C-alpha positions, 0 to 999 in steps of 0.5 A: 523198475524194468531192466536194461535187458528189455532195452537190449532185447528190443535191439536184438529183435529189431536186428533179427527182424531186419536180417530175416527180412533181408534173407527172405528177400534174397533167397530163391529157395521157396522153403527158406523164403517162407521160413525166413518170412515166418521168423520176421513175423515171430520177431515182430511179435517178440518186439511188440511184447517187449515194447509193451513191457517197456511202456508199462502195459499189462502184457499177456505173453503169447507163446507160439510154436513156430515148428507147427507153421513150418510143417504146414509150409513144408507140406505146401511146398514139397513139390517146389522144393524137389524141383530145386533141391540144391540151395545156393551158398548164400542161402546156406550162409544165411541159415548159418548166420541165423543159427548164430543169431538164435543161439545168442538170442537163446543164451541171452533170454535164458540168462535174462530170465534167470536174472530178472527181478520182475516176474513179468520180465522173467515170464517173457524172457522164458517164453522168448528163450523157448521160441528162440530154441524152436527157431534154432531147431527149425534152422538146423533142420533147414540147414540139413535140408539145404546141404543134402536134400536126399539124405534129409528126406531119407531121415525125415521119412525114416527110410531104410535102405534095403539091399 
């Protein structure tokens, strides 16, 4: 029998999708908007996998790496971002809320994987924990960018101050 954790995970993913969709709609910063839109797609994929397990389908776990897509988005939007280097407080707050979402999601999926009696659930929860951890890393990097773009670029480009 499948665990209550699957039902809880469906609710979490639905809530996260709703939050990321709203954040993408509200943000004006092009990088943050594309990042949130990417998270909506990721959470939708997570939700579909969870529902497949709930319905008893033989699930093939598809684990993607959101960081690769973000690098592409960053490359495409670098010029636009530099035109608008400061983010509004709302965008920064949205990223902070998202960081909390992803932390709780990671902790939930890590525990659910450890507690799962069913191998399919264990594999799915482990994959979801890994993706939530990647989302957290992306969000942490985005938070640094939005808070202090100049400093972020220095560290990303590994710039050295010469004097």
